[in-house]
DRENNUNU-243705 format. One record per residue (C-alpha): residue number from 1; x, y, z. Coordinates in Angstrom, 3 decimals. Layout:
<NUM <X Y Z>>,
...
// end
This chain:
<1 <50.377 27.020 -38.876>>,
<2 <50.211 25.444 -35.507>>,
<3 <48.102 28.627 -34.044>>,
<4 <45.719 27.784 -36.615>>,
<5 <45.833 24.100 -35.702>>,
<6 <46.751 22.765 -39.285>>,
<7 <49.287 20.280 -40.294>>,
<8 <52.239 21.513 -42.247>>,
<9 <55.093 19.558 -44.139>>,
<10 <58.804 20.683 -42.789>>,
<11 <61.535 20.142 -45.157>>,
<12 <64.874 19.733 -44.436>>,
<13 <65.706 23.485 -46.006>>,
<14 <63.386 24.706 -44.289>>,
<15 <64.261 23.398 -40.903>>,
<16 <68.121 24.157 -41.557>>,
<17 <67.420 27.581 -43.502>>,
<18 <67.516 30.764 -41.693>>,
<19 <64.071 30.256 -39.693>>,
<20 <64.546 29.301 -35.810>>,
<21 <63.303 25.787 -35.009>>,
<22 <60.195 25.595 -33.143>>,
<23 <60.752 25.382 -29.245>>,
<24 <59.772 22.840 -26.861>>,
<25 <56.064 22.683 -26.611>>,
<26 <54.725 23.776 -22.842>>,
<27 <53.911 20.083 -22.353>>,
<28 <57.418 19.150 -22.942>>,
<29 <55.980 16.159 -24.993>>,
<30 <55.763 15.554 -28.678>>,
<31 <53.668 12.720 -30.217>>,
<32 <55.444 10.841 -33.184>>,
<33 <52.945 8.500 -35.385>>,
<34 <53.716 6.469 -38.393>>,
<35 <50.867 7.299 -40.456>>,
<36 <49.557 10.908 -42.103>>,
<37 <45.942 9.382 -41.095>>,
<38 <46.614 9.837 -37.817>>,
<39 <47.482 13.413 -38.395>>,
<40 <45.461 14.459 -41.409>>,
<41 <41.850 13.763 -43.017>>,
<42 <39.219 11.570 -42.006>>,
<43 <39.948 7.795 -41.198>>,
<44 <38.242 4.927 -40.211>>,
<45 <39.060 3.495 -36.589>>,
<46 <38.406 0.422 -35.070>>,
<47 <35.183 -1.390 -35.829>>,
<48 <34.504 0.591 -38.650>>,
<49 <33.350 3.643 -37.103>>,
<50 <34.323 6.825 -38.796>>,
<51 <36.376 9.471 -36.298>>,
<52 <38.215 12.513 -37.422>>,
<53 <41.896 12.642 -37.584>>,
<54 <43.842 14.687 -34.924>>,
<55 <44.007 18.015 -36.952>>,
<56 <39.990 17.886 -37.578>>,
<57 <39.039 16.505 -33.983>>,
<58 <41.402 18.680 -32.073>>,
<59 <42.430 21.648 -34.300>>,
<60 <44.494 24.085 -32.477>>,
<61 <44.080 21.820 -29.134>>,
<62 <46.018 19.248 -30.734>>,
<63 <49.587 18.872 -28.985>>,
<64 <52.554 18.889 -31.019>>,
<65 <52.730 15.805 -33.299>>,
<66 <55.110 14.761 -36.136>>,
<67 <54.211 12.404 -38.497>>,
<68 <56.805 10.206 -39.972>>,
<69 <54.896 9.023 -43.153>>,
<70 <57.100 5.571 -43.061>>,
<71 <60.609 5.784 -42.284>>,
<72 <61.911 8.737 -41.060>>,
<73 <63.230 11.469 -43.159>>,
<74 <66.474 13.550 -42.621>>,
<75 <63.851 16.543 -41.950>>,
<76 <62.018 14.534 -39.241>>,
<77 <65.148 13.115 -37.415>>,
<78 <66.789 16.891 -37.730>>,
<79 <63.214 18.497 -36.168>>,
<80 <63.279 15.679 -33.330>>,
<81 <66.814 15.543 -32.450>>,
<82 <66.759 19.446 -32.068>>,
<83 <63.449 19.035 -29.768>>,
<84 <65.112 16.330 -27.819>>,
<85 <68.226 18.543 -27.376>>,
<86 <65.837 21.158 -25.848>>,
<87 <64.277 18.787 -23.425>>,
<88 <61.247 17.216 -25.141>>,
<89 <60.193 13.911 -24.616>>,
<90 <59.071 12.067 -27.716>>,
<91 <56.117 9.311 -27.468>>,
<92 <55.798 7.025 -30.439>>,
<93 <53.130 4.991 -32.160>>,
<94 <53.135 2.945 -35.281>>,
<95 <51.747 0.177 -36.956>>,
<96 <51.675 -3.114 -35.168>>,
<97 <53.130 -5.353 -37.993>>,
<98 <57.031 -6.041 -38.888>>,
<99 <57.403 -2.835 -41.084>>,
<100 <56.218 -0.801 -38.355>>,
<101 <58.453 -2.531 -35.813>>,
<102 <61.444 -2.116 -38.121>>,
<103 <60.667 1.870 -38.362>>,
<104 <60.394 1.977 -34.297>>,
<105 <63.856 0.132 -34.292>>,
<106 <65.471 2.348 -36.566>>,
<107 <63.909 5.582 -35.123>>,
<108 <65.169 4.530 -31.348>>,
<109 <68.744 4.276 -32.876>>,
<110 <68.346 8.009 -33.768>>,
<111 <66.308 9.304 -31.258>>,
<112 <65.221 8.527 -27.843>>,
<113 <61.360 7.527 -27.836>>,
<114 <58.857 6.350 -25.286>>,
<115 <56.499 3.944 -26.295>>,
<116 <52.696 5.475 -27.366>>,
<117 <50.263 2.793 -27.092>>,
<118 <53.110 0.665 -28.674>>,
<119 <53.598 -2.596 -25.996>>,
<120 <52.369 -5.781 -26.139>>,
<121 <49.827 -5.463 -23.584>>,
<122 <48.045 -2.636 -26.034>>,
<123 <48.541 -4.918 -28.952>>,
<124 <46.875 -7.657 -27.346>>,
<125 <43.960 -5.705 -25.857>>,
<126 <43.643 -4.325 -29.705>>,
<127 <43.697 -7.632 -31.217>>,
<128 <41.399 -9.104 -28.324>>,
<129 <38.846 -6.268 -29.382>>,
<130 <39.458 -6.324 -33.397>>,
<131 <37.610 -8.722 -35.767>>,
<132 <38.526 -9.351 -39.284>>,
<133 <42.207 -7.997 -39.265>>,
<134 <44.905 -9.011 -41.710>>,
<135 <47.593 -11.874 -41.078>>,
<136 <50.619 -10.399 -40.046>>,
<137 <53.003 -11.192 -42.923>>,
<138 <56.881 -10.981 -42.871>>,
<139 <59.993 -11.477 -41.425>>,
<140 <59.963 -10.949 -37.816>>,
<141 <61.730 -8.211 -35.956>>,
<142 <62.942 -7.177 -32.441>>,
<143 <61.051 -5.143 -30.477>>,
<144 <63.809 -3.412 -27.889>>,
<145 <61.482 -1.070 -26.021>>,
<146 <59.382 -3.999 -24.965>>,
<147 <60.953 -7.489 -25.845>>,
<148 <57.156 -8.884 -25.068>>,
<149 <55.689 -7.285 -28.199>>,
<150 <57.615 -9.412 -30.700>>,
<151 <56.276 -12.522 -28.829>>,
<152 <52.681 -11.097 -28.979>>,
<153 <53.097 -10.334 -32.688>>,
<154 <54.048 -13.649 -33.665>>,
<155 <51.533 -15.497 -31.202>>,
<156 <48.616 -13.373 -32.603>>,
<157 <49.755 -13.234 -35.753>>,
<158 <47.472 -10.231 -36.540>>,
<159 <48.453 -6.988 -38.395>>,
<160 <47.061 -3.920 -36.245>>,
<161 <47.650 -0.542 -38.263>>,
<162 <47.206 2.733 -36.642>>,
<163 <44.265 3.668 -38.352>>,
<164 <42.487 0.656 -36.490>>,
<165 <43.065 2.265 -33.326>>,
<166 <42.554 6.001 -34.058>>,
<167 <40.147 6.640 -31.778>>,
<168 <42.138 5.536 -28.979>>,
<169 <45.258 7.899 -30.062>>,
<170 <42.598 10.774 -30.437>>,
<171 <41.366 10.203 -26.937>>,
<172 <45.047 10.420 -25.655>>,
<173 <45.630 13.452 -27.494>>,
<174 <42.893 15.191 -26.255>>,
<175 <43.967 14.447 -22.773>>,
<176 <47.125 15.439 -23.399>>,
<177 <46.243 18.859 -24.099>>,
<178 <43.972 19.294 -20.922>>,
// end
């Protein structure tokens, strides 16, 4: 499916069965996202401009991506642990909200990752450019990869979903392949 530029769902059975796991990509980097909209069909980006998602915009040129669809499943963790053991570098982006922060922290307890536009600086820049973003709700959570992010979330009080920064993520994916 990767050769055709098509997303595919991997089950734990498919990863632990007889088929070998995928080799580490030539770039050595695997991008991770929280929401399927980044990976699949069309979605709305910041300022309500329509943008195609990674599979539509980049097709076969899209670097390897794993969409967690929220909390990482056993299948996702199996794949990511395998990729890490083979030397892959994981770059993660999720929603800028307390739920997204908790997902990122849980993922970090299972596999090492680096932020992909997932820091206080990116959050503040995005909030500055947005208008009408929903309020941040729920109990705060720690952001060990960037302690300033929890502070920024509390100060700004705005929720930023991945779909709102889709154009930026797609730009990164396009240049990551070049």
